[in-house]
N, C-alpha and C positions, 0 to 999 in steps of 0.2 A: 657763893654757891652757885653752881649752873642750874640753868632751868631744869625742873625736874629732879635736881639732887635730892635725896632724903637721907638725912642724919638719922641713925639708927643709935639708941641708947638702950642697951639691953645688960641686965646683969648675969645672963647666962653665957657663958664663952661657947657652950655647946651649939646653943641658937645662932650665934654669930658664925660659928665654923659652917653651920648649914647653910646659912644665907651667902656665904663667901663662895659656896659649892654651886649656887644657884638654886638650891632646894630650900623651899620655906613650908613644909608640910604642917607644924604645929602652929607657928605664928599665923599663917596667912587664913587659916580654917577660922581662928578664934577672933582676928582682929581685922576690921575693914580697912584700918590705917596702913597696914602692911600688905595688902592685897595686890598682887602683881609687882611687888618690889623685886628687882633683879640687881645684881652686881656687874657693873662694868670694870673688865680688867684695864681697859685703855685709861679711863679717868680715875680708877680706884675708888669709884662712889658707888652708893646704892640710889638707883633710879626708880621712881615710881611710875610703871607703865613704860618701862623701858622697851623700846622697839630694836634700836641698832646704835652702835657709834658711827658718827659719820665723819671720816677722814677729811673730807671736804671742807666741813665747818669746824672740826677738831672738836666736837661737842657731841653729846648723847641727844638722841631724839626720844622723848619719853612724853608722858601725859601732858606736862605742861607746855610743850612746844611742837607737839605732832601737828596740830592744825596749821600753825605758822609754817612748818617745814612742807606740808601739802600745798599750801598757797606759793610759796616760794618756787617749789618744783612745776607747779601750774603755771607761774609766772615765767621760768625759764622756758618751759615749752612753748607757751605763747610767743615770745620774743624771738625765740629761735626759727619757729615756724612763719613769723611774719618776715624775719629776715631771708629765709628760703625765698619765700614768695616774691619780695621785693627784688632779690638778686636775679632769682631768674627771669623776672620780667626786664630788668635792666640788661640782663644777657641777651634776651630775645630782641629787645630793641637795638641794642647796638651790634649784633650779629656776631657775639663774641662766640657763642657755641657752634657755630656754623661755620667759623672760619678755621684755616689751617693753624699749625702751630707758630709758624713764622709771622703770622698776621695777627695773632693775639698779642697784644702789647702787655706790660707790666701791671696795669691797672685791671685787665682782662683775667690775666692769670690769678691775680688776688681774688678776685670777684669768684672764679671757679674755686679756687682752694679753700677760700672760707665758705663757699657754698657747699662743698663737700663736707667740710668739717662740721657744718652746722645740721647737714644731714644726718651724719653719725650721732651727734649729740641727740637729736631728736629722736631717733631709732631707740638707744639704749634709755634716755630718759622717760620715752613713751612707756615701755616695757616697766620700768621701774615705778612709773606712777600707776601703771595698771595694777601692778602687784600690791601698792599700797591700798589701792581702792578696793582690791578682793581682801585685803587684811581687815579693812573699815567693815566692810558688808559683813565678814565673819567673825569680827571682833576677835582678831588674834594679832599678837604682834609677831614680826620677823624672828626674833630670838627665840620665841614661844614654839614657830612652827619648826624652826631648824634644830632645836635642842629639846623637844617635846618629852624624850626618854628621861630628861634630867628632872622634871616637874611632875610629881606624883598627880597633880588635879587633871593632867592631860591623858593619864593611863587609864585604859579600861582592861582589866584583867579578864580574860575569858578562859575559866578553869578548862583543865585536859578532859577530854573524853576518853572513855575506857578504850584502850589500846594505844593512846597518844602518851608519850613520855612527859610531856611539859606543857604549861599553860601558855595561852599567847597573850601577848600585850598589844592592845589596838590603841590608836589614837581616837581621843575624844575631846572635844572642845566644851567645856564647862560654862564659858563666857558668852557663847553663841546665844543670843536672844531674838534671833530673826533680823531681817535686812533693816527694816525700819527702826527698830529699837536699838540697833547696833550704830546706825548712822546718828540717830539723836544722842546716845551716849558719846560718841566720837566728838560730836559739836558742842558738848555741853561744857563749858569752861570748868567746873569744879570736878567733872568726871566721876 
């Protein structure tokens, strides 16, 4: 079983079909065990605390490996930022960036190209890391943010006013307990 994978044993086929569609209204309200269990179409598994399926790792990021994922992402950012710093210092010291195209040798071209690649990596991973910090602070998962209309616990219905033809559905996060409590919950192993 993958980290965070959740085995579901249910006598109700209807409840299983609801889970497959990502909707867990009757089960999640009554059972803490099934709280925030989502179905991953890529892994074909139920994942507790499902955030997203990571194609780079070929694995789901969920409750049991989310902290490790964040540590790994921070490690990538630190390593690539260190490489950018060191290679820019090397480039300055050896006059690679100041020379013409013909003066730059193969080593210089390699340094410049990997410097640019690392810079692009740091940019997108920085945005990705910032997104996940936001999700941690507000105790929401990427899947829940994108697909909130599929999950009834995130829907707040505002009844129609006289003269309006329909009720509005607004987003409401029932899991947000304030920054400090949300970070504590994220860091707790047993979640």
